[in-house]
C-alpha positions in Angstrom: 0.0 -8.2 38.1 -3.2 -6.3 37.4 -5.6 -6.4 34.5 -7.7 -3.5 33.4 -10.2 -4.1 36.2 -7.5 -3.5 38.7 -7.4 0.1 37.7 -11.0 0.7 38.9 -13.5 3.0 37.3 -11.8 4.8 34.5 -14.7 6.9 33.3 -13.3 10.4 32.6 -9.7 9.3 33.3 -6.9 9.7 30.7 -5.4 6.3 30.0 -2.1 6.0 28.2 -2.0 2.7 26.2 1.3 1.4 24.8 0.1 -0.5 21.7 2.1 -2.3 19.0 1.2 -0.6 15.8 4.5 -1.4 14.0 2.9 -2.4 10.7 4.5 -2.9 7.3 4.0 0.0 4.9 4.4 0.4 1.1 4.7 4.1 1.0 1.7 5.2 3.0 -0.3 2.0 2.4 -0.5 -0.5 5.2 0.2 -4.0 3.7 -0.7 -6.0 6.9 -3.0 -4.5 9.6 -2.8 -7.5 11.9 -1.2 -5.6 14.7 -3.7 -2.8 14.5 -6.5 -5.3 14.7 -4.9 -7.0 17.6 -4.8 -3.7 19.5 -8.6 -3.0 19.1 -10.1 -5.1 21.9 -8.2 -3.3 24.7 -8.8 0.1 23.3 -12.5 -0.7 22.9 -12.8 -2.0 26.4 -11.4 1.3 27.7 -13.5 3.6 25.6 -16.7 1.6 26.4 -15.8 2.2 30.1 -15.7 5.9 29.4 -11.9 6.3 29.5 -10.1 8.9 27.4 -7.6 6.7 25.5 -4.2 8.1 24.5 -2.5 5.5 22.3 1.3 5.6 21.9 3.4 3.3 19.6 6.4 3.2 17.4 6.9 2.5 13.7 10.1 1.3 12.1 13.5 2.4 13.4 13.9 6.1 13.2 17.0 7.5 14.9 15.4 9.6 17.6 14.2 12.3 15.2 11.1 12.7 13.0 11.1 11.0 9.6 8.1 11.3 7.3 8.3 7.7 6.2 7.9 6.5 9.8 4.9 8.7 10.6 2.0 7.0 12.3 -0.5 9.1 10.3 -1.6 6.2 8.1 -2.1 4.0 11.2 -4.3 6.7 12.8 -6.6 6.5 9.8 -6.8 2.7 9.8 -7.2 2.6 13.6 -10.2 5.0 13.2 -11.7 2.7 10.5 -11.4 -0.4 12.7 -12.8 1.4 15.8 -15.6 3.0 13.9 -14.9 6.4 15.4 -12.6 9.4 14.7 -9.1 9.0 16.0 -7.3 12.3 16.6 -3.7 12.2 15.5 -1.2 14.3 17.4 1.7 15.4 15.2 4.1 15.1 18.1 4.4 12.8 21.1 4.7 15.1 24.2 4.6 18.5 22.5 2.0 21.2 21.8 0.0 19.0 19.4 -0.2 16.1 21.9 -1.2 18.3 24.8 -3.8 20.1 22.8 -5.3 16.8 21.5 -5.5 15.4 25.1 -6.9 18.6 26.5 -9.8 18.5 23.9 -10.8 14.9 24.7 -14.2 13.8 25.9 -15.0 10.4 27.5 -14.6 7.6 25.0 -12.4 9.6 22.7 -9.1 8.2 21.2 -5.9 10.1 20.4 -2.9 8.5 18.7 0.4 10.2 19.4 3.1 10.5 16.8 5.9 7.8 16.7 7.5 7.4 20.1 10.9 6.8 18.5 11.0 10.3 17.1 12.1 11.1 20.6 15.6 10.0 21.7 14.4 9.5 25.2 12.3 6.5 24.2 15.1 4.2 23.4 17.9 5.9 25.4 20.4 3.6 27.2 20.6 5.7 30.4 17.8 5.6 33.0 18.0 9.4 33.3 17.2 10.1 29.7 14.4 7.6 29.6 13.0 8.9 32.9 12.7 12.4 31.5 10.8 11.3 28.5 8.6 8.9 30.5 7.8 11.7 32.9 6.5 13.9 30.0 4.4 10.9 28.7 3.0 10.2 32.1 2.1 13.8 32.5 -0.5 13.4 29.8 -2.4 10.6 31.6 -3.9 9.3 34.9 -3.2 5.6 34.3 -1.1 3.3 32.0 -1.9 0.1 30.2 0.8 -2.0 28.6 -0.6 -3.7 25.5 2.3 -3.8 23.0 3.6 -7.3 23.3 6.0 -6.8 20.5 8.1 -4.5 22.6 7.9 -5.9 26.2 11.4 -7.4 25.8 12.7 -3.8 25.5 13.6 -1.6 28.4 12.2 1.6 26.9 10.5 4.7 28.3 6.9 3.9 27.2 7.3 0.2 27.9 9.1 0.1 31.3 9.6 3.6 32.9 6.1 4.9 32.5 4.8 1.9 34.5 6.8 3.2 37.5 5.1 6.6 37.4 1.4 5.8 36.9 -1.2 3.2 38.2 -0.5 0.5 35.7 -2.0 -2.7 34.3 -1.6 -5.3 31.6 -3.8 -5.0 28.5 -5.8 -7.9 27.1 -3.4 -8.6 24.3 -0.3 -8.8 26.5 -2.2 -10.9 29.0 -3.2 -13.4 26.3 0.3 -13.6 24.9 1.8 -14.3 28.4 -0.8 -16.9 29.1 0.0 -18.7 25.8 3.8 -18.6 26.5 3.3 -20.0 29.9 1.3 -22.9 28.4 4.3 -23.5 26.0 6.9 -23.5 28.8 5.5 -24.6 32.1 3.6 -27.8 31.4 2.9 -28.2 27.6 0.6 -31.0 26.5 2.6 -33.6 24.6 3.8 -34.4 22.1 5.3 -30.9 21.9 6.7 -29.9 18.5 8.7 -26.8 17.8 9.2 -25.6 14.2 12.0 -23.1 13.7 12.9 -21.4 10.5 14.2 -18.0 9.3 17.5 -16.9 7.8 20.0 -16.9 10.6 20.7 -19.8 12.9 22.5 -17.4 15.3 19.2 -15.7 16.1 17.8 -19.0 17.3 20.7 -20.6 19.1 19.5 -19.6 22.6 15.9 -20.8 22.0 17.1 -24.1 20.6 19.3 -24.5 23.6 16.4 -23.9 26.0 13.8 -25.9 24.0 16.0 -29.0 23.7 15.2 -29.7 27.3 11.4 -29.0 26.8 10.2 -30.0 23.4 9.8 -33.6 22.1 10.5 -32.6 18.5 12.4 -29.8 16.9 11.9 -29.3 13.2 14.5 -27.1 11.5 13.8 -25.1 8.2 14.7 -21.8 6.5 18.2 -20.5 5.8 19.3 -21.7 9.2 19.0 -25.4 8.3 22.1 -25.2 6.0 24.4 -24.6 9.0 23.0 -27.8 10.5 23.6 -29.7 7.2 27.2 -28.3 7.1 27.6 -29.4 10.7 26.8 -33.0 9.5 29.5 -32.6 6.8 27.2 -32.1 3.8 27.9 -29.9 0.8 25.5 -26.9 0.9 26.6 -25.0 -2.3 25.8 -21.3 -2.2 23.2 -21.6 0.6 23.1 -19.4 3.6 25.8 -20.4 6.0 26.9 -19.2 9.5 30.4 -20.6 10.1 30.5 -19.3 13.6 27.5 -21.5 14.6 28.7 -24.8 13.2 30.1 -26.1 16.4 26.9 -25.1 18.3 24.8 -26.9 15.7 27.0 -30.0 16.1 26.5 -29.8 19.9 22.7 -29.6 19.5 22.6 -32.6 17.2 24.6 -34.6 19.8 22.4 -33.3 22.7 19.2 -34.1 20.9 20.3 -37.7 20.3 21.5 -38.1 23.9 18.3 -36.7 25.4 15.8 -38.4 23.1 14.6 -35.3 21.3 13.8 -35.6 17.7 15.8 -33.0 15.8 14.4 -33.2 12.3 16.2 -31.8 9.3 15.1 -31.9 5.7 15.7 -34.9 3.4 15.3 -32.9 0.2 15.8 -29.2 -0.8 14.4 -26.9 -3.4 17.4 -25.1 -4.9 17.9 -22.2 -7.2 20.8 -20.8 -9.2 20.0 -17.3 -7.8 17.9 -15.7 -5.2 15.1 -14.9 -7.7 11.6 -16.0 -8.4 12.5 -16.8 -12.0 15.8 -18.6 -11.5 16.5 -22.1 -12.6 15.3 -24.6 -9.9 15.9 -28.2 -8.9 14.8 -30.5 -6.1 17.8 -32.4 -4.7 18.6 -34.7 -1.8 19.6 -32.6 1.3 23.1 -34.0 1.2 23.6 -33.4 -2.5 23.1 -29.6 -3.0 25.1 -28.7 -6.2 28.0 -26.3 -5.6 26.6 -23.7 -8.0 23.1 -23.6 -6.4 21.6 -22.4 -3.1 18.9 -24.0 -1.0 15.7 -21.8 -0.9 13.0 -24.1 0.6 12.6 -27.5 2.1 11.6 -30.0 -0.6 8.3 -31.8 -1.1 9.4 -35.0 0.8 10.6 -32.9 3.7 7.3 -30.9 3.7 5.4 -34.2 4.0 7.8 -35.4 6.7 7.3 -32.2 8.7 3.6 -32.4 8.4 3.6 -36.0 9.6 5.7 -34.9 12.7 3.0 -32.3 13.5 0.0 -34.5 12.8 -0.3 -36.0 16.4 1.2 -33.1 18.3 -0.8 -31.6 21.1 1.3 -28.4 21.3 3.1 -26.7 18.4 5.1 -23.5 18.4 6.3 -22.2 15.0 8.7 -19.3 14.4 10.2 -18.6 11.0 9.3 -19.6 7.4 10.7 -22.8 5.8 12.0 -21.0 2.8 11.9 -17.8 0.7 8.1 -17.9 0.9 7.7 -14.5 -0.8 8.7 -16.1 -4.1 6.3 -18.6 -5.5 8.8 -21.4 -6.4 10.0 -21.5 -2.8 6.7 -21.1 -0.9 5.5 -24.7 -0.8 7.4 -25.8 2.4 6.0 -22.9 4.4 2.5 -23.4 3.1 2.6 -27.2 3.9 3.8 -26.4 7.5 1.1 -23.8 7.9 -1.6 -26.3 6.7 -0.3 -28.9 9.1 -0.7 -26.4 12.0 -4.3 -25.7 10.8 -5.0 -29.4 10.8 -3.5 -29.8 14.2 -5.6 -26.9 15.5 -8.7 -28.6 14.2 -7.7 -31.8 16.0 -7.5 -29.9 19.3 -3.9 -29.0 19.6 -2.6 -25.7 20.9 -0.9 -24.1 17.9 1.1 -20.9 18.2 2.5 -18.9 15.3 5.4 -16.9 16.7 5.0 -13.5 15.0 7.2 -11.8 12.5 7.7 -13.4 9.1 5.7 -16.5 10.1 2.6 -14.4 10.8 3.1 -12.4 7.5 3.5 -15.7 5.6 0.3 -17.3 6.8 -1.7 -14.2 6.0 -0.1 -13.8 2.6 -0.9 -17.4 1.8 -4.6 -16.8 2.6 -4.9 -18.4 6.0 -7.1 -16.7 8.6 -5.9 -15.9 12.1 -8.7 -18.0 13.4 -7.2 -21.1 11.7 -4.5 -21.2 14.4 -4.7 -21.3 18.2 -2.8 -18.1 18.5 -0.8 -15.8 16.3 1.7 -13.8 18.3 2.2 -10.1 17.7 5.8 -10.2 18.9 8.2 -12.6 17.4 11.3 -11.3 19.2 9.5 -11.1 22.5 8.1 -14.7 22.1 11.6 -16.0 21.4 13.2 -14.3 24.3 10.5 -15.7 26.6 11.2 -19.1 25.2 14.9 -18.6 25.8 14.1 -18.2 29.5 14.9 -14.5 29.6 13.0 -12.0 31.8 11.1 -9.4 29.7 11.4 -5.9 31.2 7.9 -4.8 30.2 6.4 -7.9 32.0 8.6 -7.9 35.1 7.8 -4.2 35.8 4.1 -5.0 35.8 4.6 -8.2 37.8 6.2 -6.0 40.5 3.0 -3.9 40.7 0.5 -5.2 43.2 
């Protein structure tokens, strides 16, 4: 599996880079540019080597046709600011604008193509449809670099198929992500603690199943915790609940006990009458949630408990907030866990924040990326790797010698 050096001298060569620039937007304003920042080192390494860099990416979930709200135009402007050079924006992906922009490039220039997913071939289910679009993309370039970790779990044209058509390599971002994930799965330094939150327990069942055999401690928070409480027979009021996952949760509780894994659930809960920042709130024991209230964060005793379970950890993986962190009354649990990771990092632990809402939460709360060992750019890809799944965007590169 080659790195950039494996592609040889790229001066004057056109290099197609699949980046992950899927950033949150408020209209045309980027509210978190973390993924753009993460893409910069690979692009700079290529431009400094004299390559002509053609960046491709997606934004949002358009249905295979252009939609103004999903245009990458705001991203092109921010990318140029961060690179400190003009970035030419092509208003299509493989059409006249893209071809003209590429034809006009000089060594060290950067072009950003319009949203890949404006083309139905990018996410097509059939190999034939994807291959046609991949062929058009490959026709713009002399080499390909995969640097969008957030999409390597997808078998898509610009992730998978292009790598079969051009000399290909892994970018620095993807290489760093894979290295961290291997450290989490192959021989983690112990104690190894995993913190899982988020809304739906069903989204995390496979990763819980796989990590029960690897982690020493599993700390459960977020909306998913209430299905575990229900599995223990507790009243959960109006809290989020996944009836289809109750039996699985019972099984995990039994397995954890049998295998000596600490599966830690909250001892108290911050509840609200409604899902609102100004609702009436109460802190209650985890087994005494009132019938007319919903749990919206782990409570203060639970936050202290979770921090104590992370204090001596040598390896920590965290995916998913502990509560509705975007609302101030329900942010304390997530902030306490984030601070516990910061403290563990300072004490020498490998701490990994697994992308998505967790990454957004720590930034929103004022933590710096450098406070943690690693902030993943791909929550879904990280979870699938930790489930033990093969990631198409990685396996195709591993097959290239």
